[in-house]
C-alpha positions in Angstrom: -142.4 20.4 -9.7 -140.8 17.5 -7.8 -138.6 15.2 -9.8 -140.0 11.8 -10.4 -138.6 9.0 -8.3 -135.9 7.0 -9.9 -136.9 3.9 -11.9 -136.7 0.7 -9.8 -133.6 -1.3 -10.7 -133.9 -4.1 -13.2 -130.4 -5.6 -12.8 -128.7 -5.0 -9.4 -125.1 -6.0 -8.4 -124.6 -6.3 -4.6 -120.9 -6.1 -3.6 -119.6 -7.6 -0.4 -116.2 -9.1 -1.1 -115.6 -11.0 2.1 -115.7 -12.6 5.0 -117.8 -15.4 6.2 -119.9 -13.5 8.8 -120.2 -10.4 6.6 -121.7 -12.5 3.8 -123.9 -14.6 6.0 -125.4 -11.4 7.4 -126.5 -10.2 4.0 -129.5 -12.5 4.2 -132.1 -10.0 5.5 -131.0 -7.5 2.8 -131.3 -10.1 0.1 -134.7 -11.2 1.2 -135.9 -7.6 1.5 -134.7 -6.9 -2.1 -136.4 -10.0 -3.5 -139.7 -9.3 -1.6 -139.9 -5.7 -2.9 -138.7 -6.4 -6.4 -139.7 -9.9 -7.4 -138.6 -9.4 -11.0 -135.2 -8.1 -10.1 -132.1 -9.8 -11.5 -129.9 -9.9 -8.4 -126.2 -10.8 -8.5 -123.8 -11.0 -5.6 -120.1 -10.2 -6.1 -117.7 -11.8 -3.6 -114.0 -12.6 -3.6 -112.9 -15.9 -5.0 -113.7 -18.7 -2.6 -116.6 -17.0 -0.8 -119.2 -17.9 -3.4 -120.5 -21.1 -1.6 -121.6 -19.1 1.5 -124.8 -17.9 -0.2 -124.9 -20.5 -3.0 -128.3 -21.8 -1.9 -129.9 -18.4 -1.3 -133.3 -18.3 -3.1 -133.1 -14.5 -3.6 -130.0 -14.7 -5.7 -129.9 -15.2 -9.5 -126.1 -15.3 -9.8 -122.9 -15.2 -7.8 -119.7 -13.9 -9.4 -116.4 -14.4 -7.7 -113.7 -11.7 -8.1 -110.3 -13.5 -8.7 -107.6 -13.4 -6.1 -104.0 -14.2 -7.1 -103.3 -17.8 -6.4 -100.0 -19.1 -5.0 -97.4 -19.4 -7.8 -99.9 -17.9 -10.3 -98.3 -15.6 -12.8 -99.3 -11.9 -12.9 -100.5 -12.4 -16.5 -102.8 -15.3 -15.6 -104.2 -13.3 -12.7 -104.8 -10.2 -14.8 -106.5 -12.2 -17.5 -108.8 -13.9 -15.1 -109.7 -10.5 -13.5 -110.3 -9.0 -17.0 -112.6 -11.9 -17.8 -114.6 -11.2 -14.6 -114.9 -7.5 -15.6 -116.3 -8.5 -19.0 -118.7 -10.9 -17.4 -120.1 -8.2 -15.2 -120.3 -5.8 -18.1 -122.4 -8.3 -20.1 -124.9 -8.4 -17.3 -125.6 -4.7 -18.0 -126.3 -3.8 -14.4 -128.1 -0.5 -13.9 -127.5 -0.4 -10.1 -124.9 -1.5 -7.7 -125.0 -1.6 -3.9 -121.4 -1.4 -2.7 -120.6 -2.6 0.8 -117.0 -3.1 0.1 -115.5 0.3 -0.6 -112.0 0.3 -2.1 -110.2 1.3 -5.3 -110.5 -2.1 -7.0 -114.2 -2.3 -6.6 -114.7 1.4 -7.7 -112.7 0.7 -10.8 -114.7 -2.5 -11.5 -118.0 -0.7 -11.2 -116.8 2.1 -13.5 -115.6 -0.4 -16.1 -118.9 -2.3 -15.8 -120.6 1.0 -16.7 -123.0 0.8 -13.8 -124.6 4.2 -13.6 -126.1 4.1 -10.2 -124.0 3.2 -7.1 -125.4 3.1 -3.6 -123.3 2.9 -0.5 -122.8 4.2 3.0 -121.0 7.5 3.8 -120.2 9.1 7.1 -121.7 12.6 7.5 -119.0 15.3 7.1 -116.5 13.0 5.4 -115.4 15.5 2.7 -112.7 13.1 1.4 -115.2 10.3 0.7 -117.6 12.7 -1.1 -115.4 13.0 -4.1 -113.7 9.6 -4.1 -116.0 6.8 -3.0 -117.7 6.6 -6.4 -121.2 6.7 -4.9 -124.0 8.4 -6.9 -126.6 7.7 -4.2 -124.8 7.8 -0.8 -126.7 6.9 2.4 -125.3 9.5 4.6 -125.3 8.9 8.4 -123.6 10.6 11.3 -120.7 8.7 12.9 -122.8 7.9 15.9 -125.2 5.9 13.7 -122.4 3.5 12.8 -121.5 3.1 16.4 -125.1 2.4 17.6 -126.5 -0.1 15.1 -125.9 -3.7 14.3 -124.4 -4.6 11.0 -127.7 -5.9 9.7 -129.3 -2.5 10.3 -126.4 -0.9 8.4 -127.0 -3.2 5.5 -130.8 -2.5 5.5 -130.2 1.2 5.5 -129.0 0.8 1.9 -132.5 0.1 0.8 -133.4 3.8 1.4 -132.4 5.2 -2.0 -134.4 2.4 -3.7 -137.5 3.4 -1.8 -137.8 0.0 -0.2 -138.8 -0.4 3.5 -137.2 -3.4 5.3 -139.5 -6.2 6.2 -140.8 -6.1 9.7 -138.4 -7.2 12.5 -139.8 -10.7 12.9 -139.7 -11.5 9.2 -136.5 -9.7 8.2 -133.8 -9.3 10.9 -133.3 -12.9 12.0 -130.7 -14.3 9.6 -131.2 -17.5 7.7 -128.8 -19.9 6.1 -130.0 -22.2 3.3 -128.7 -25.7 2.8 -129.9 -29.1 1.5 -131.5 -31.9 3.4 -128.5 -34.1 2.5 -126.5 -32.0 5.0 -129.1 -32.6 7.7 -128.9 -36.4 7.1 -125.1 -36.4 7.3 -125.2 -34.2 10.5 -127.6 -36.6 12.2 -125.4 -39.5 11.3 -122.3 -37.8 12.6 -124.1 -37.1 15.9 -125.3 -40.7 16.2 -121.8 -41.9 15.9 -120.4 -39.3 18.4 -123.2 -39.7 21.0 -125.0 -43.1 20.5 -128.3 -43.4 22.4 -128.0 -39.9 23.8 -131.0 -37.6 24.3 -129.2 -34.7 26.0 -128.9 -31.2 24.5 -125.9 -30.6 22.3 -123.3 -27.9 23.0 -120.9 -27.1 20.1 -117.6 -25.6 21.2 -115.7 -23.7 18.5 -112.4 -22.4 19.8 -111.1 -21.0 16.5 -110.9 -17.5 15.0 -109.2 -16.0 12.0 -107.4 -13.4 14.1 -105.5 -14.0 17.4 -107.2 -10.9 18.9 -110.5 -12.8 18.7 -109.3 -16.1 20.1 -110.0 -17.1 23.7 -107.0 -19.1 24.8 -107.0 -22.9 24.1 -106.2 -23.6 27.8 -109.3 -21.6 28.8 -111.5 -23.6 26.3 -110.1 -26.8 27.7 -110.8 -25.8 31.3 -114.3 -24.7 30.4 -115.0 -27.9 28.5 -113.8 -30.0 31.4 -116.1 -28.2 33.9 -119.0 -28.5 31.5 -118.3 -32.2 31.2 -118.3 -32.5 34.9 -121.8 -31.0 35.1 -123.1 -33.9 32.9 -125.9 -31.8 31.5 -125.1 -31.8 27.8 -123.2 -33.6 25.0 -120.1 -31.6 24.1 -118.7 -31.6 20.6 -115.5 -29.7 19.5 -115.6 -28.2 16.0 -113.3 -25.9 14.1 -112.7 -24.0 10.8 -110.4 -24.8 8.0 -106.8 -25.1 9.2 -107.7 -25.0 12.8 -107.3 -28.8 13.5 -104.1 -28.2 15.5 -106.1 -26.1 17.9 -108.4 -29.0 18.5 -105.4 -31.2 19.0 -104.0 -28.8 21.6 -107.3 -28.8 23.5 -107.5 -32.6 23.3 -104.0 -32.9 24.7 -104.9 -30.6 27.6 -108.1 -32.6 28.3 -106.2 -35.9 28.1 -104.0 -34.7 31.0 -107.3 -34.7 33.0 -108.2 -38.1 31.8 -110.9 -36.7 29.5 -111.7 -37.2 25.8 -114.3 -35.3 23.9 -115.6 -36.0 20.4 -114.1 -33.6 17.8 -114.7 -33.0 14.2 -112.3 -31.5 11.7 -113.2 -28.5 9.5 -116.5 -29.3 7.7 -118.2 -28.0 4.6 -120.3 -25.0 5.4 -123.6 -26.7 4.8 -122.7 -29.6 7.1 -121.5 -27.2 9.8 -124.8 -25.3 9.6 -126.7 -28.6 9.8 -124.9 -29.5 13.0 -125.7 -26.0 14.4 -129.3 -26.6 13.6 -129.3 -29.5 16.1 -127.5 -27.7 18.8 -128.9 -26.1 22.0 -125.9 -23.9 22.6 -123.0 -22.7 20.5 -119.9 -21.5 22.4 -117.3 -19.6 20.4 -115.4 -16.5 19.7 -116.5 -13.4 17.7 -116.1 -14.9 14.3 -117.9 -15.6 11.1 -118.7 -19.1 12.3 -120.6 -17.5 15.2 -122.8 -15.6 12.8 -123.4 -18.8 10.7 -124.3 -20.6 13.9 -126.8 -17.9 14.8 -128.4 -18.2 11.4 -128.7 -22.0 11.6 -129.5 -22.6 15.2 -133.1 -23.8 16.1 -135.4 -21.1 17.4 -134.6 -22.1 21.0 -130.8 -22.3 20.4 -128.5 -19.8 22.1 -125.1 -18.4 21.3 -122.5 -17.8 24.0 -120.2 -15.4 22.2 -116.7 -14.3 23.5 -115.6 -10.8 22.5 -112.4 -8.9 22.8 -112.3 -5.3 21.8 -114.7 -5.6 18.9 -118.0 -3.7 19.1 -120.7 -5.9 20.5 -123.2 -3.5 19.2 -122.1 -3.8 15.7 -121.2 -7.5 15.7 -123.6 -9.2 18.1 -125.1 -12.4 16.8 -128.5 -11.7 15.3 -131.4 -13.0 17.4 -132.6 -12.8 21.0 -131.5 -14.5 24.2 -127.8 -14.8 23.2 -125.1 -14.2 25.8 -122.2 -11.9 25.0 -119.2 -11.9 27.2 -116.6 -9.2 27.0 -114.1 -7.9 29.6 -114.4 -4.4 30.9 -112.9 -1.9 28.4 -110.6 -0.2 28.2 -108.2 -2.6 29.9 -106.0 0.1 31.4 -103.4 -1.5 33.7 -104.9 -4.9 33.1 -103.8 -4.9 29.4 -102.2 -8.3 28.5 -100.2 -6.9 25.5 -99.0 -3.4 26.4 -96.1 -3.5 24.0 -98.2 -4.3 20.9 -101.8 -3.2 21.8 -103.3 -0.2 20.1 -106.9 0.1 21.4 -108.0 1.9 18.2 -107.0 -1.2 16.2 -108.8 -4.4 17.4 -106.4 -6.6 15.4 -103.7 -5.8 17.9 -105.5 -6.4 21.2 -105.6 -9.4 23.5 -108.5 -8.3 25.7 -110.5 -11.5 25.0 -108.1 -13.5 27.2 -109.4 -11.6 30.2 -112.8 -13.3 30.1 -113.1 -15.5 33.1 -113.6 -19.3 32.8 -116.2 -19.2 35.6 -118.2 -16.6 33.6 -118.1 -18.7 30.4 -119.2 -21.9 32.2 -122.0 -20.1 33.9 -123.2 -18.6 30.7 -123.3 -22.0 28.9 -125.2 -23.6 31.8 -127.7 -20.8 31.9 -128.3 -21.1 28.1 -129.0 -24.8 28.3 -132.7 -25.8 28.3 -133.9 -26.4 31.9 
């Protein structure tokens, strides 16, 4: 006699602690869960500060932020805030967790919250993980699977133990980002001030990235912007993330030497940034979370020109069709720009992205513009 299938979850905790792109890309999974289980109480657990990313998502009932120790905060204060979060989760009485952030702290949290069923990814043949990852319902895949799928497909594979099929490709895989009309109104006003009376397509240029290994050089961005300006086919707007204003100033100084000045905006709230992306024809930027947010917010005809270093373009390509991904030939070999510090197995140490040619980037943006 076959065992009966497990009871559908009533209260599910989805754990993805950070970062911007990783959390934006949860959208297809969230929508698939809500579509299959309309009565599900669905809560997202993220690190402190990441809650606003999915704050407007209609599939979510709650978002809980896991405390991070603040500057100058005492250990006691931090421990007390963390304990309060543990008790908050326990009061929700979750019966199921989907854990996409493996690690000791999360495993301990799920155990203290008394969550009986824990779903997560596991690599086939990983004997160490089998006894230590805290998963009761592992989704086991060969290593080749993780190297041949996009991150959204990895997320959606976690539906398998729940007996849920992903929505079809057209309905599910394109990511969405939800924000209010107020952001759209403010974005339109910012663009009116930057480009009065213009009806040309908009190109957003985002030169920033959290890691140096994912940052195309400022001088290269300046040169590409100057050449695009000379083509006179689009309005160019420089944007950045929090704390990246000095990078915009550096690019502005390089452009000033050429007698050029381009409009630039400091770091914006996420919803306003998304609303700007919604009005763009092309987004030019590095392999970052902002790129994934832009891909989720662009209009259907919008295109991403994404600059990659040694990161996997298969795993981290922007979701959607028609985007242009630029990456230098790998491995770099004798062309390596940082032979003393580069370790190819650790993409945090590489500088491969600087080998992308300016001509290649300009051509990709021009090709992505509407004809």
